[in-house]
C-alpha positions as CSV (number, residue, x, y, z in Angstrom):
1,M,71.8,84.1,81.9
2,N,73.1,80.6,81.0
3,R,76.4,80.2,82.9
4,V,77.2,81.1,86.5
5,A,80.6,80.9,88.1
6,V,80.5,80.2,91.9
7,L,83.8,81.0,93.6
8,G,84.1,78.9,96.8
9,A,82.7,75.4,97.4
10,G,82.2,75.8,101.2
11,A,79.0,75.7,103.2
12,V,77.5,78.6,101.3
13,G,79.0,78.2,97.8
14,A,78.0,74.6,97.4
15,R,74.4,75.5,98.3
16,V,74.4,78.4,95.9
17,A,75.5,76.1,93.1
18,R,72.8,73.6,94.1
19,Q,70.0,76.2,94.1
20,L,71.1,77.7,90.8
21,L,71.1,74.2,89.1
22,S,67.5,73.7,90.3
23,S,66.5,76.6,87.9
24,D,65.9,76.1,84.2
25,A,67.4,79.5,83.6
26,V,70.9,78.3,84.4
27,E,72.5,76.0,81.9
28,Q,75.8,75.4,83.7
29,V,77.6,76.2,86.9
30,L,81.3,76.5,87.2
31,L,82.4,75.8,90.8
32,R,85.9,77.0,91.8
33,D,87.8,76.3,95.0
34,I,91.4,75.9,96.1
35,S,90.5,72.7,98.1
36,A,90.1,69.5,96.0
37,E,88.4,67.9,99.0
38,R,85.6,70.6,99.2
39,L,85.1,70.4,95.4
40,A,84.8,66.6,95.5
41,R,82.4,66.7,98.4
42,A,80.2,69.4,96.7
43,S,80.3,67.9,93.2
44,R,78.9,64.6,94.3
45,S,75.4,66.1,94.7
46,L,75.4,68.6,91.8
47,G,75.2,66.5,88.7
48,D,76.8,66.8,85.2
49,R,75.6,70.4,84.7
50,C,78.2,71.5,87.3
51,R,81.9,71.8,86.2
52,V,84.5,72.0,88.9
53,E,87.8,73.8,88.6
54,H,90.7,73.4,91.1
55,H,93.6,75.8,91.6
56,P,95.5,76.9,89.6
57,F,92.6,78.4,87.7
58,S,92.5,79.3,84.1
59,D,92.8,83.0,83.2
60,S,89.5,83.3,81.5
61,L,86.2,83.1,83.4
62,E,83.5,81.7,81.1
63,A,80.4,82.9,82.9
64,D,77.7,85.4,82.6
65,V,77.5,86.1,86.3
66,V,80.0,85.5,89.2
67,V,79.0,84.6,92.7
68,V,81.8,85.3,95.2
69,A,81.5,83.0,98.3
70,T,85.1,82.8,99.2
71,P,86.7,83.5,102.7
72,R,87.4,86.9,104.1
73,G,90.2,88.8,102.4
74,T,89.5,87.5,98.9
75,H,86.4,89.5,97.8
76,L,88.1,92.7,96.8
77,E,90.5,91.0,94.4
78,A,87.6,89.0,92.9
79,V,85.6,92.2,92.4
80,I,88.5,93.9,90.6
81,E,88.8,90.9,88.3
82,T,85.0,90.8,87.6
83,I,85.0,94.5,86.8
84,A,87.9,94.0,84.4
85,A,86.2,91.1,82.8
86,R,82.9,93.1,82.7
87,R,81.0,90.3,84.5
88,P,78.3,91.1,87.1
89,A,79.1,89.8,90.6
90,V,77.1,88.8,93.7
91,L,79.1,88.9,96.9
92,V,78.3,86.7,99.9
93,G,80.5,88.3,102.6
94,D,80.1,89.7,106.2
95,G,83.4,91.5,106.9
96,L,83.1,95.2,107.6
97,A,86.5,96.3,106.3
98,E,86.2,94.3,103.1
99,T,82.7,95.5,102.5
100,I,83.8,99.1,102.7
101,A,86.8,98.4,100.4
102,V,84.4,96.9,97.8
103,L,82.0,99.8,98.1
104,R,84.9,102.1,97.2
105,R,85.1,100.4,93.9
106,S,81.5,101.3,93.0
107,G,82.8,104.1,90.8
108,D,84.9,101.7,88.7
109,A,82.0,99.3,88.4
110,A,79.6,102.1,87.3
111,R,82.0,103.3,84.7
112,A,82.4,99.7,83.4
113,G,78.6,99.2,83.5
114,V,79.0,96.2,85.8
115,P,76.5,95.7,88.6
116,I,78.0,94.5,91.9
117,A,75.6,93.2,94.5
118,V,77.3,93.5,97.9
119,G,76.2,91.7,101.1
120,S,74.0,89.1,99.5
121,G,74.0,86.6,102.3
122,F,72.1,86.0,105.6
123,G,73.4,89.0,107.5
124,P,74.0,91.2,105.7
125,G,71.6,90.1,103.0
126,M,68.4,88.8,104.5
127,S,68.7,91.5,107.2
128,C,68.8,94.2,104.5
129,V,65.8,92.7,102.7
130,L,63.8,92.7,105.9
131,A,64.8,96.3,106.7
132,A,63.8,97.5,103.2
133,H,60.5,95.6,103.4
134,G,59.7,97.1,106.8
135,A,60.7,100.6,105.7
136,S,58.3,100.4,102.8
137,W,55.4,100.3,105.3
138,F,56.3,103.8,106.7
139,D,55.8,107.3,105.5
140,E,59.1,108.2,107.2
141,V,61.7,105.9,108.8
142,D,63.6,107.2,111.8
143,E,65.6,104.1,113.0
144,V,66.7,100.6,111.9
145,H,68.2,98.2,114.3
146,V,69.6,94.8,113.2
147,A,70.5,91.8,115.4
148,K,71.7,88.4,114.3
149,V,72.7,85.1,115.7
150,G,74.5,82.1,114.1
151,T,77.2,81.6,111.5
152,G,77.5,79.6,108.3
153,G,80.8,77.8,107.6
154,P,84.3,78.1,109.2
155,A,85.1,81.3,107.3
156,C,82.0,83.0,108.6
157,A,82.6,81.8,112.2
158,L,86.1,83.3,112.1
159,V,84.8,86.7,110.8
160,H,82.2,86.8,113.7
161,H,84.8,85.8,116.2
162,R,87.1,88.7,115.2
163,A,84.2,91.2,114.8
164,L,83.6,91.2,118.6
165,S,87.0,92.6,119.3
166,R,86.8,95.4,116.7
167,R,85.0,98.7,116.7
168,S,81.4,98.8,115.5
169,Y,80.1,101.5,113.2
170,D,76.6,103.0,114.0
171,W,75.0,105.7,111.9
172,R,73.5,108.6,113.8
173,V,72.0,111.9,112.8
174,D,72.2,114.7,115.4
175,D,68.7,115.9,116.3
176,G,70.0,119.5,116.8
177,S,72.2,120.1,113.8
178,G,70.7,117.5,111.5
179,A,74.2,116.4,110.5
180,G,74.9,112.6,110.3
181,D,78.1,110.8,111.1
182,W,79.5,107.4,112.0
183,T,79.8,106.6,115.7
184,R,82.5,104.1,116.6
185,R,82.0,101.9,119.7
186,T,84.0,99.2,121.3
187,G,83.1,95.7,120.1
188,G,81.6,93.5,122.7
189,S,79.9,96.4,124.5
190,G,76.3,97.6,124.6
191,R,74.5,94.5,125.7
192,E,70.9,94.3,124.5
193,L,68.5,91.4,124.9
194,A,66.9,90.5,121.5
195,W,64.1,88.0,121.0
196,F,64.6,86.1,117.8
197,P,62.0,83.9,116.1
198,D,61.6,80.4,117.5
199,P,63.3,78.1,117.9
200,V,66.2,80.5,118.6
201,G,64.5,82.7,121.2
202,P,66.1,85.3,123.4
203,R,69.8,86.1,123.1
204,D,72.2,88.7,124.5
205,C,73.5,90.8,121.6
206,Y,76.5,93.1,121.5
207,R,78.2,95.7,119.2
208,A,80.7,94.3,116.7
209,A,82.4,95.2,113.4
210,L,79.4,94.4,111.2
211,P,78.7,95.7,107.7
212,D,74.9,95.9,108.0
213,P,74.8,99.6,109.0
214,V,77.1,100.6,106.2
215,L,75.0,98.8,103.6
216,L,71.7,100.0,105.1
217,H,72.9,103.6,105.1
218,H,73.6,103.3,101.3
219,A,70.1,101.8,100.8
220,L,68.2,104.1,103.2
221,P,70.2,107.3,103.3
222,T,67.5,109.4,105.1
223,V,67.3,107.1,108.2
224,G,68.5,108.9,111.3
225,R,69.9,106.0,113.2
226,I,71.2,102.5,112.1
227,T,72.8,100.0,114.4
228,A,73.7,96.3,114.3
229,R,74.5,93.7,117.0
230,V,75.4,90.1,117.1
231,A,74.5,87.4,119.7
232,A,77.5,86.3,121.8
233,T,78.2,84.6,125.1
234,R,80.6,85.7,127.8
235,R,83.2,83.3,126.5
236,D,82.8,84.7,122.9
237,R,83.5,88.2,124.2
238,L,86.4,87.3,126.4
239,T,88.2,85.2,123.7
240,A,87.4,87.5,120.8
241,P,90.9,89.2,120.8
242,L,92.6,85.7,120.8
243,P,92.9,83.1,118.1
244,M,89.9,80.7,118.1
245,L,90.3,78.2,120.9
246,S,88.8,75.3,118.9
247,P,88.6,74.7,115.1
248,P,85.5,76.3,113.5
249,H,82.6,74.0,112.7
250,V,81.9,72.8,109.2
251,E,78.5,74.4,109.4
252,G,76.7,76.2,112.1
253,G,73.3,75.3,113.6
254,M,70.1,77.3,113.5
255,G,70.5,81.1,113.1
256,A,68.2,84.1,112.9
257,V,68.0,87.7,112.1
258,R,65.8,90.3,113.7
259,V,65.2,93.8,112.3
260,E,63.4,96.6,114.2
261,V,62.2,99.5,112.2
262,R,60.9,102.7,113.9
263,G,59.1,105.5,112.1
264,R,55.9,107.4,111.4
265,R,52.9,106.4,109.4
266,D,49.7,108.4,109.2
267,D,51.0,111.0,111.7
268,A,51.6,108.2,114.3
269,S,54.9,106.7,115.6
270,E,55.1,103.0,115.0
271,V,57.5,100.1,115.5
272,V,57.7,97.0,113.3
273,V,59.8,94.0,114.1
274,L,60.6,91.4,111.4
275,G,62.6,88.3,111.7
276,A,63.7,85.1,109.9
277,T,65.2,81.9,111.2
278,E,67.2,79.3,109.2
279,R,70.6,77.8,109.1
280,P,72.8,80.8,108.0
281,A,74.5,78.9,105.1
282,V,71.1,77.8,103.7
283,A,69.6,81.3,104.0
284,A,72.7,83.0,102.6
285,A,72.6,80.6,99.6
286,A,69.0,81.3,99.0
287,V,69.5,85.1,99.0
288,A,72.6,84.9,96.7
289,A,70.9,82.6,94.2
290,T,67.8,84.8,94.1
291,T,70.0,87.9,93.6
292,V,71.6,86.1,90.6
């Protein structure tokens, strides 16, 4: 791997480029964005091994791997293009509908022999890593519950804002019949108090349209129950169906993920709780760069 294309020069994309350039394995990073201002701001700290490209982009993508860190609604098109170009892709996205749409292209990617890493950010991403790590400690896993707080850049803040007004997807296996199915619940419901690692601490968390259960079900298909919640205030829930009242921040503050794994080990029921805290854009970039 010598050349990596990073699509998107926002809070996450610029950090992905920076982390990749710190590795001797990467010879050059191509950073693409439709905003000349974002490209100029990001390129000032990236050095001469980073080549920037502003819209309109060239038809050819000269890269061995593609990292997609663009806003919601653009990932599916990028995946289709990377499959056609036979370039592996790493996706940093947290939209439920878009994640499902990308997963439906898994057959196309498999036939083309192109690996596509979906959900390679903070949540999903770090949350899935913690869930898989916790699950490895058990003989049998019964439940996985994810909670997260914080957002990266403006695009991430907008996705989380809308997610609270949309239905959540929880995976549940019926104890009687043994059949599993998706349970749809109203976004903003089901309040639970989750204690995140310091300095974040306790937060009220609610159901939302989050992709973590979908991805975790693909990774851990035998788990009987998988849920995900996001921290929110009363104002967040009341205004979720409306346009954002104030412009999204350039980058959020400290965030965290918390993963609770329930299962059996040595004939005994056990619960393991794992967590991580960091600014979401920083953590997402670390996960994406490591995936590359």
